Steps between C-alpha positions, in 0.01 A plus 500: 500500500795622289817628667618845393858616559613857436713788624294753691534867587155520658535629861217283632650186346847585630358543849335157466840356403654644819222332699556173315868510594396536864256208480757270341827607664372582850191288555566193286878462489596690819798663326438867581398656826136620515436869431226725629376594153511135381712579196854412390677793334857633472689788335521319166122521462538876457745492206405571140704195397262269690221302332232298677367195323180338616289193428122521525223244496133584534599867552710409806877535529646156564870559434760771452865558415716811510745598227782748574713623211851595616563866577740710713273408794577132442255212519352309796710192424814700595388471862517122486812406308778647286355398165707763319818299538349250254403759237714585194709815532323684216191502279278396790137602546378328814175468692391311810177319578359448848204546734367190325180382664203281407201425719526147636163394359606593145850349493386197304381715207844574355475867602861505617638388165284751312629789711860390457449444127352843436781663699743327262307643206523846659876448515514415129310811398718727716832359376584356840811281490480348850229442760592435863284352773553394862284190467296309755638142488142374467472652150860463383408216263220711356722799417764261364244400234512859373880491475619629838816342644645512853800733533571416863417264783182520704510802731323597821323837509480619864236764425279225354585222737528266201726371223534608137702394196668776294393431142565683175358484149730582211240592237693292246395199709130586500293185452410421138125523560541851639725600213218391269249685720702821466556459128129459430395793713767717338387390153147624565621786720290383793798487732480854632150446636633248755158343533466126496197273541478129564181306421409145592362256242138585419510854638355781289765745385274729295120462509276589205288811540751686713722785382861396549741724689825329399672305226666166585800307372526129582829411665418135568198279442201515265164678489184407309291756312138392539175615341312702759167319447575147382829454684657361182879527490593742221875485549786434738758762594851399606827633630602840366155587364318821593128528562254758630662774294224518237239605755735774621543631146127503422377584854241222457406232747659157468310292241641165615604328822867429558551207737823354637542160337787422737686677776552838331766764562448841341647847502260787450502864401222733618298670228648851530858373494418269209344773285773752583761248397332431164482873428870541578626185323359462144715191434347323797154608383556331165627187675189496719268539202680214325454284809129582513460416131678167534295402802169590336597307185573192710173541687299535179654186356434298814138612541194345341353839437624855470207601721663317787757774549306810399 
């Protein structure tokens, strides 16, 4: 099943995130003391500057991460370490990440890296200059892959009963692959949707006969466009290409299958947001139409028969 990562404002999903924190931090890792309501929550969960990111698989929440943009109320990381001493004196727009949890059974799926990566993309789109994180030593190498660097020695947190490493990301040091990720999503204006899907090789991304509810842009990997009946490959889509948008424009069902040819990373924009954007941005509409025309031309030339794609 594909993994879907997005920022949520849905109350039911947020409540499930609070329960997930309890399962991971209290029951699995024994970091927090048990609570009667079996949820982990603090004052920062009530702020308008807080965003909750979740990862889902098979309609179940398997991971979560909290983003806190700096405000007069501060950020949770202030309670761990004086990160601000390492920040520039001016032109700083800072956020912290924390409450990072992934169910033990899903930790081999790369969920942690996807959550961290999308939080970095959020930072890009909100002009964040620095990201701070009191980091569990067990994942310090993982966050270092994104571009985080230690700004102090390992510390002990009495309220956790465990150690952490104070780490900071100067957005100028963001890993090259994430810089590319952000550039592509900005180019197609998919960034503000903050929805990301990961497919394994051979998984169906868009099935024929079903009305699509989102357009996709490929961030990494390739997808095959296949004839719905014969299974013939009509074309291959690669990094930076958009698909699924034609069905949104015509309100028709998908006429072909789109299958992940390799491990496939995509950003997506729900139908309403996609159509509203095209109405508001004529230049992007023309770019999208040009992309559709180029893709169809390539598909025609690579097919034995025009009927294959009609």
